[in-house]
PLY file of the C-alpha trace (Angstrom):
ply
format ascii 1.0
element vertex 334
property float x
property float y
property float z
element edge 333
property int vertex1
property int vertex2
end_header
106.95 115.05 115.80
108.96 112.34 116.53
106.69 109.56 116.44
108.67 107.15 118.20
109.02 109.50 121.20
105.68 110.05 121.32
104.42 106.65 121.34
106.99 105.82 124.34
105.24 108.83 126.26
101.66 107.58 125.64
101.70 104.04 124.71
100.63 103.16 129.06
97.86 105.57 128.51
96.97 103.71 125.80
97.09 100.34 126.64
95.08 101.01 129.92
92.02 102.78 127.85
92.10 99.22 125.90
92.44 97.71 129.00
89.19 99.56 130.40
87.12 99.67 127.20
87.54 95.80 126.70
86.77 94.75 130.17
83.68 92.60 130.76
83.11 93.14 134.20
81.44 96.52 135.93
83.84 99.37 136.39
83.85 100.86 139.34
83.46 104.82 139.90
87.34 105.62 139.85
87.53 103.54 136.77
84.89 105.19 134.96
86.31 108.17 135.07
89.59 107.03 134.10
88.12 105.60 131.34
86.60 108.92 130.15
89.91 111.04 130.64
91.42 108.35 129.03
89.54 108.33 125.81
89.75 112.16 125.76
93.45 112.28 125.83
93.88 109.43 122.53
91.50 111.22 121.05
93.51 114.59 121.42
96.30 112.50 120.80
94.78 111.17 117.16
94.24 114.87 116.30
97.76 115.70 117.38
99.14 112.65 114.84
96.71 113.22 112.22
97.68 116.89 111.97
101.20 117.07 112.60
102.82 113.54 111.59
100.20 110.93 110.02
101.53 107.82 110.35
99.37 105.51 108.98
99.70 102.50 111.28
99.63 105.08 114.44
96.46 106.66 113.01
94.52 103.36 112.56
95.36 102.16 115.78
94.43 105.41 117.83
91.40 105.20 115.81
90.36 102.02 116.67
91.14 102.87 120.28
89.19 106.19 120.36
86.19 104.09 118.56
86.20 101.58 121.28
86.38 104.24 124.27
83.59 106.08 122.75
81.55 102.95 122.39
82.61 102.29 126.15
81.98 105.87 127.05
78.52 105.83 126.07
77.14 102.58 126.86
76.05 101.68 123.46
73.10 98.75 123.81
70.21 97.66 122.61
67.21 99.29 122.63
64.33 98.81 125.12
61.36 100.82 125.54
62.44 103.41 127.76
64.56 104.36 124.92
61.32 104.18 122.31
59.61 106.42 124.69
62.54 109.32 124.99
62.66 108.74 121.15
58.55 109.76 121.05
58.56 112.36 123.74
61.90 113.82 122.86
64.44 113.09 120.38
62.00 113.01 117.39
60.11 116.46 118.12
63.52 118.24 119.52
65.08 117.11 115.87
61.94 118.19 114.09
61.92 121.71 115.54
65.62 122.49 115.55
64.69 121.95 111.58
61.62 124.17 111.44
62.71 126.90 109.13
64.12 124.69 106.73
60.71 122.48 106.23
58.59 125.52 106.98
60.53 127.40 104.27
60.17 124.25 102.04
56.38 123.96 102.35
56.20 127.47 101.38
57.81 126.95 98.51
56.04 124.31 97.37
52.96 125.88 98.12
53.68 128.81 96.19
54.97 126.46 93.46
51.73 124.18 93.00
49.47 127.18 93.37
50.80 129.09 90.55
51.03 126.73 88.14
47.26 125.53 89.31
46.49 128.96 88.45
48.24 128.83 85.02
46.88 126.12 84.49
43.40 126.79 85.40
43.33 129.73 83.22
44.95 128.71 80.03
42.86 126.76 78.07
45.43 125.82 75.58
47.71 124.70 78.29
45.12 122.07 79.08
44.74 120.73 76.16
48.43 120.05 75.40
48.33 118.43 78.96
44.78 116.30 78.65
42.27 115.62 75.88
39.06 116.33 76.50
38.14 112.69 77.00
40.68 112.15 79.55
39.36 115.17 81.48
36.27 114.25 81.60
37.25 110.95 83.15
39.50 112.41 85.99
36.76 114.73 86.93
33.84 112.23 86.73
35.30 109.28 87.84
39.42 108.68 88.01
40.46 111.00 90.55
37.87 110.69 93.49
37.95 106.28 92.40
41.33 106.41 93.39
41.03 106.59 96.71
38.69 104.01 96.89
39.92 101.02 94.38
41.20 98.80 96.55
40.17 97.41 100.20
41.03 100.52 102.77
43.83 97.92 104.62
45.95 97.36 101.59
45.49 100.80 100.44
46.38 102.23 103.53
49.95 99.51 103.12
50.30 101.24 99.56
49.95 104.70 100.53
52.14 104.23 103.56
55.48 102.66 101.67
54.74 104.96 98.27
54.92 107.70 100.66
57.74 106.60 102.76
59.68 106.16 99.48
58.85 110.04 98.26
59.74 110.72 101.66
63.10 109.10 101.57
64.10 110.24 98.36
63.57 113.83 99.26
65.59 113.43 102.51
68.34 111.82 100.83
68.39 113.58 97.71
68.70 117.06 99.81
71.98 115.52 101.65
73.64 115.06 98.52
74.45 118.88 98.02
70.71 119.92 98.43
70.41 119.90 94.66
68.47 116.19 93.92
66.34 117.10 97.05
64.83 120.62 95.33
64.46 118.94 92.10
62.30 116.24 93.53
60.24 118.40 95.79
59.95 120.34 92.78
58.27 117.36 90.96
55.98 116.77 93.70
54.63 120.36 94.18
54.24 120.19 89.92
52.26 117.26 90.06
49.80 118.54 92.87
49.84 122.05 90.89
48.80 120.34 87.41
46.14 118.10 88.60
44.68 120.97 90.93
44.78 123.02 87.65
43.01 120.80 85.63
40.47 120.48 88.45
39.48 124.08 88.69
39.31 124.59 84.80
36.98 121.93 85.02
35.27 123.63 88.15
35.75 120.78 90.37
37.98 122.23 93.07
35.39 121.54 95.63
35.96 117.64 94.77
40.02 118.23 94.59
40.54 119.74 98.10
37.31 117.64 99.34
39.98 114.28 98.68
43.10 115.49 99.19
43.33 118.42 102.18
41.99 115.30 105.00
44.71 113.24 104.29
47.31 115.79 102.70
47.82 118.00 105.30
49.90 115.39 107.30
51.10 113.50 104.60
52.55 116.65 102.76
53.99 117.98 105.76
55.83 115.16 106.64
57.62 114.96 102.81
58.41 118.71 103.76
60.02 117.83 106.95
61.83 115.05 104.82
62.67 117.52 102.18
64.17 120.61 104.55
66.13 118.27 107.12
67.77 116.65 103.59
68.62 120.22 102.65
69.61 121.27 105.76
72.38 118.31 106.27
73.35 119.19 102.80
73.78 122.43 103.71
76.06 121.16 106.14
78.63 120.16 103.78
78.45 123.75 101.78
78.49 125.62 104.95
79.02 123.73 108.07
79.47 127.33 110.01
81.58 127.75 112.78
81.99 123.72 113.47
84.23 121.10 111.83
82.39 120.16 108.55
82.88 116.36 109.88
81.60 117.75 113.50
78.70 119.27 111.88
77.80 116.42 109.24
77.97 113.89 112.33
75.57 115.81 114.42
72.91 116.98 111.79
73.03 113.63 110.65
72.23 111.79 113.87
69.72 114.55 113.72
68.59 113.50 110.50
68.05 110.06 111.03
66.05 110.46 113.96
63.40 112.26 111.92
63.55 109.95 108.96
62.70 106.93 111.81
59.73 108.86 113.19
58.50 110.13 109.59
58.08 106.39 109.89
55.10 106.70 111.99
53.94 109.82 110.46
53.21 108.87 107.40
51.58 105.41 108.58
49.10 108.11 110.19
48.42 109.90 106.51
48.17 106.38 104.80
45.42 105.37 107.27
43.65 108.83 107.13
43.62 108.12 103.21
42.58 104.74 103.25
39.41 105.32 105.99
38.87 108.92 106.23
39.53 110.40 102.58
37.13 107.85 101.14
34.43 107.58 103.70
30.86 108.25 103.15
31.58 111.04 105.80
30.17 115.07 104.67
33.40 116.96 103.52
33.49 119.05 106.71
33.75 116.36 108.73
36.42 114.56 106.79
38.22 117.76 105.96
38.19 117.91 110.01
39.45 114.86 111.18
42.61 115.48 109.23
42.96 119.16 110.26
42.87 117.61 113.97
45.22 115.05 113.02
47.48 117.66 111.54
47.44 120.28 113.80
47.74 117.34 116.62
51.38 116.94 115.18
52.43 120.29 114.72
51.24 121.01 118.70
53.31 117.95 119.76
56.19 119.08 117.64
55.69 122.75 118.95
55.40 121.22 122.61
57.61 118.84 123.15
60.42 119.98 120.58
60.60 123.59 121.93
60.43 122.08 125.44
63.57 119.89 124.73
65.83 122.18 122.66
65.54 124.72 125.48
66.82 122.19 127.92
69.78 121.65 125.66
68.80 118.16 123.74
69.94 118.02 119.99
67.55 115.58 119.09
69.96 112.58 118.64
68.18 109.00 117.64
69.52 108.07 121.23
70.29 110.34 124.21
73.46 108.41 124.96
74.72 109.69 121.63
74.34 113.43 123.02
77.10 112.20 125.74
79.43 112.50 122.41
79.23 116.44 122.20
80.92 117.02 125.38
83.52 114.70 124.31
86.27 115.97 122.00
86.33 114.98 118.47
88.76 113.08 116.25
89.98 113.65 112.81
0 1
1 2
2 3
3 4
4 5
5 6
6 7
7 8
8 9
9 10
10 11
11 12
12 13
13 14
14 15
15 16
16 17
17 18
18 19
19 20
20 21
21 22
22 23
23 24
24 25
25 26
26 27
27 28
28 29
29 30
30 31
31 32
32 33
33 34
34 35
35 36
36 37
37 38
38 39
39 40
40 41
41 42
42 43
43 44
44 45
45 46
46 47
47 48
48 49
49 50
50 51
51 52
52 53
53 54
54 55
55 56
56 57
57 58
58 59
59 60
60 61
61 62
62 63
63 64
64 65
65 66
66 67
67 68
68 69
69 70
70 71
71 72
72 73
73 74
74 75
75 76
76 77
77 78
78 79
79 80
80 81
81 82
82 83
83 84
84 85
85 86
86 87
87 88
88 89
89 90
90 91
91 92
92 93
93 94
94 95
95 96
96 97
97 98
98 99
99 100
100 101
101 102
102 103
103 104
104 105
105 106
106 107
107 108
108 109
109 110
110 111
111 112
112 113
113 114
114 115
115 116
116 117
117 118
118 119
119 120
120 121
121 122
122 123
123 124
124 125
125 126
126 127
127 128
128 129
129 130
130 131
131 132
132 133
133 134
134 135
135 136
136 137
137 138
138 139
139 140
140 141
141 142
142 143
143 144
144 145
145 146
146 147
147 148
148 149
149 150
150 151
151 152
152 153
153 154
154 155
155 156
156 157
157 158
158 159
159 160
160 161
161 162
162 163
163 164
164 165
165 166
166 167
167 168
168 169
169 170
170 171
171 172
172 173
173 174
174 175
175 176
176 177
177 178
178 179
179 180
180 181
181 182
182 183
183 184
184 185
185 186
186 187
187 188
188 189
189 190
190 191
191 192
192 193
193 194
194 195
195 196
196 197
197 198
198 199
199 200
200 201
201 202
202 203
203 204
204 205
205 206
206 207
207 208
208 209
209 210
210 211
211 212
212 213
213 214
214 215
215 216
216 217
217 218
218 219
219 220
220 221
221 222
222 223
223 224
224 225
225 226
226 227
227 228
228 229
229 230
230 231
231 232
232 233
233 234
234 235
235 236
236 237
237 238
238 239
239 240
240 241
241 242
242 243
243 244
244 245
245 246
246 247
247 248
248 249
249 250
250 251
251 252
252 253
253 254
254 255
255 256
256 257
257 258
258 259
259 260
260 261
261 262
262 263
263 264
264 265
265 266
266 267
267 268
268 269
269 270
270 271
271 272
272 273
273 274
274 275
275 276
276 277
277 278
278 279
279 280
280 281
281 282
282 283
283 284
284 285
285 286
286 287
287 288
288 289
289 290
290 291
291 292
292 293
293 294
294 295
295 296
296 297
297 298
298 299
299 300
300 301
301 302
302 303
303 304
304 305
305 306
306 307
307 308
308 309
309 310
310 311
311 312
312 313
313 314
314 315
315 316
316 317
317 318
318 319
319 320
320 321
321 322
322 323
323 324
324 325
325 326
326 327
327 328
328 329
329 330
330 331
331 332
332 333
């Protein structure tokens, strides 16, 4: 490619794109159509320059133009209540539904690990002796395990639980995105911790207390952690095997969907924190506490299945905003 001739042939188009993309007044219909067409052509020009004649100055110029054009085409603006409603009604459930096989696999693997470790500990006194002294085990069973859920005022405890669980979910998500391995390790640690405590409680003959206290909030809380871990591993896998899409495109698409999941899980973990602070330590019968937790959990799953599946059928990708999905139909540069 002869750079000078290429620039001379297309300079007018680039200048016109810059003019339309930075114009402050509202564009007319024909001008909006022209903006989209110029953006598409300029993105193609950028790809051609990068692959055939990577002139740094020209690449920088065209990259800036493409970014400006994309912002103008997608109509970036501040969030509104309609954006929040769309996020809750469409983007979040769609993103979670699209990642379902990843987080279901994470949930199944975590359950196998936790139950295997728990069963091993509960049937091996020598293993129990290496983990906990008889005094510590008695304190765990008789006092510490139950006291954990009622040792602080419910309001402050809910906030503490929320922030802690959000941190664990964030670590699982980010760890998964880092080529999957750190995320798998974090999920392994989480499953192992549950298995160890469950095994000790089973050895002491108090599985009823263990499941009676962990189930009401744990159903939703652990599901949120599994969703975060699965979404992170799914994003990390795009680096390893992006499929038919170019790797940058795969990462961009799945990255936006993963961000949607991360934002939505903040609310999900808040709900599980409220259940843990107000329902788990309450004086309600065990069946009632577990029932409330199960209802909340099933409501979340139904929300994801019904709205998520419907959105996927209608072509939604689970982007943070429906406006972001416009870029899926436009050419990618780079």
